[in-house]
C-alpha positions in Angstrom: 0.0 0.0 0.0 1.1 3.5 -0.8 0.7 6.3 1.8 0.7 10.0 1.0 1.7 12.0 4.1 1.2 15.7 3.2 1.3 19.1 4.8 -1.0 22.1 4.4 -0.2 25.2 2.4 1.0 28.6 3.7 -1.0 30.8 6.1 -0.6 34.3 7.4 1.3 32.9 10.4 3.8 31.1 8.1 4.9 34.3 6.5 5.5 35.8 10.0 7.2 32.7 11.4 4.5 32.4 14.2 3.6 29.2 16.0 0.2 28.1 14.7 -0.5 24.9 16.6 -4.1 24.6 17.6 -5.1 28.0 16.3 -7.6 27.5 13.5 -5.7 29.7 10.9 -6.9 29.7 7.3 -4.6 29.6 4.3 -3.3 33.0 3.2 -4.3 34.3 -0.3 -0.7 33.5 -1.4 -0.9 30.0 0.1 -4.2 29.3 -1.6 -2.9 30.5 -5.0 0.3 28.6 -4.8 -1.4 25.2 -4.3 -2.4 23.1 -7.3 -4.4 19.9 -7.9 -2.5 16.7 -7.2 -2.0 14.2 -10.1 -4.2 11.6 -8.4 -7.6 11.6 -6.8 -8.2 9.3 -3.8 -11.8 8.4 -2.8 -11.1 9.8 0.7 -8.5 12.1 2.2 -8.0 11.8 6.0 -7.1 15.2 7.3 -6.6 17.4 10.3 -9.9 19.2 11.3 -8.0 22.5 11.3 -9.1 24.9 8.6 -5.7 25.2 6.9 -5.6 21.5 6.3 -9.2 21.2 5.1 -8.7 24.1 2.7 -5.5 22.6 1.3 -7.2 19.2 0.9 -10.0 20.8 -1.0 -7.6 22.4 -3.5 -5.3 19.4 -3.9 -8.1 16.9 -4.1 -11.3 18.7 -5.2 -13.3 15.6 -5.9 -12.3 13.6 -2.9 -14.3 13.1 0.3 -12.6 14.7 3.3 -12.6 12.8 6.5 -11.4 14.9 9.5 -9.5 13.0 12.2 -9.3 14.9 15.5 -6.0 13.3 16.5 -4.3 14.6 13.3 -4.4 18.1 14.8 -1.1 20.0 15.0 0.8 20.1 18.4 -0.7 22.6 20.8 1.9 25.2 21.5 -0.1 26.7 24.3 0.9 30.3 25.3 3.4 30.4 22.4 0.7 30.3 19.7 0.3 33.3 17.6 3.8 34.5 18.5 7.1 34.2 16.7 10.4 33.1 18.2 11.7 36.7 17.9 8.7 38.0 19.9 9.5 35.5 22.7 13.3 35.8 22.9 13.1 37.1 26.4 10.1 35.0 27.6 11.4 32.7 30.3 8.9 30.0 29.5 9.9 30.0 25.9 13.6 30.1 26.7 13.3 27.1 29.1 11.4 25.2 26.4 14.0 25.9 23.7 16.9 25.2 26.0 15.3 21.9 26.9 15.4 20.8 23.2 11.7 21.9 22.5 10.5 18.6 24.1 9.2 19.7 27.5 6.1 21.1 28.9 4.6 24.2 27.3 2.2 26.2 29.5 -1.4 25.4 28.4 0.0 23.2 25.6 1.5 19.7 24.8 4.8 18.0 25.4 6.5 16.5 22.3 6.0 13.0 23.8 2.2 13.4 24.4 1.8 15.0 21.0 3.8 12.3 19.2 1.9 9.5 21.0 -1.5 11.0 19.9 -0.3 11.5 16.3 1.3 8.1 15.8 -1.6 6.2 17.4 -4.1 7.9 15.0 -1.8 7.2 12.0 -1.3 3.6 12.9 -5.1 3.1 13.2 -5.6 4.5 9.7 -2.9 2.3 8.2 -4.2 -0.8 9.9 -7.8 0.0 8.8 -6.7 0.6 5.2 -4.7 -2.6 5.0 -7.6 -4.6 6.5 -9.8 -3.2 3.8 -7.3 -4.1 1.1 -6.8 -0.5 -0.1 -4.0 0.3 -2.4 -3.5 4.0 -1.3 -4.0 6.0 1.9 -3.8 9.8 1.7 -3.4 11.9 4.8 -3.1 15.7 4.8 -2.2 17.4 8.1 0.7 19.4 9.5 4.5 19.6 9.7 4.4 18.3 13.3 2.3 15.4 12.3 4.7 14.5 9.5 7.7 14.8 11.9 6.1 12.6 14.6 5.1 9.9 12.2 8.3 9.9 10.2 10.5 9.8 13.3 8.7 6.8 14.6 8.2 4.7 11.5 10.3 5.9 8.5 13.5 4.3 7.3 16.3 5.4 7.4 15.9 6.6 11.0 16.3 10.3 11.5 15.5 12.7 14.4 12.1 14.4 14.7 13.3 17.8 13.5 14.7 16.4 10.2 11.4 15.3 8.9 9.3 18.4 8.2 8.2 18.4 4.6 7.6 21.5 2.5 4.3 23.5 2.7 1.9 21.9 0.3 4.0 18.7 0.1 5.5 15.8 1.9 6.2 12.1 1.4 5.0 9.2 -0.6 5.7 6.1 1.5 5.6 2.3 0.9 3.9 0.4 3.7 4.9 -3.1 2.4 6.7 -3.9 5.7 4.1 -2.4 8.0 2.6 -5.7 9.2 6.1 -7.1 9.9 7.8 -4.3 11.8 5.8 -1.1 11.5 8.3 0.6 9.2 7.8 2.7 6.1 10.1 3.2 3.1 10.2 6.6 1.4 9.5 6.3 -2.3 9.8 10.1 -3.0 9.2 13.6 -1.8 6.4 15.6 -3.4 5.2 19.2 -3.5 1.9 20.5 -4.8 2.7 24.2 -4.3 4.8 26.6 -6.3 7.8 28.2 -4.6 
């Protein structure tokens, strides 16, 4: 089975380098205009319920049914959301989080471990269901954090979380041939459905 693991397009927050997380930010006009229809049309696209992902899925796959999955939401960045790193350079909570490798507790938000557990559990359930149904392709459109969480846990060759963020409007095409044996995924190629 082939898996498409894709990221939404650009938003107003993207341009400013602000943390989006659980904020329900729409695509920007530029982000919407840069996306183009994908070269395939799945029956269903599993996506984050956040607006930027739903809007991106509608553009990439205009004739597909969208199936929102709550646990494919981006990491909740708590009090950091809506702010850029430059705006928080003197914020003691932000400094502590960054100095801890961006893995610890965020006030009113998630830890990396809790977020990754949520994301990978949702992903694994979708893969298991698709395989049980004998499907040839599974298409997921969510967020950079979702990509990183899934790829760090399941992709070969092994790489750290931060190395796996795909481009806006793009991501990875994966082969799940070994999933039932050892829950690993092989990268077939990177893709992008957005202009630079």
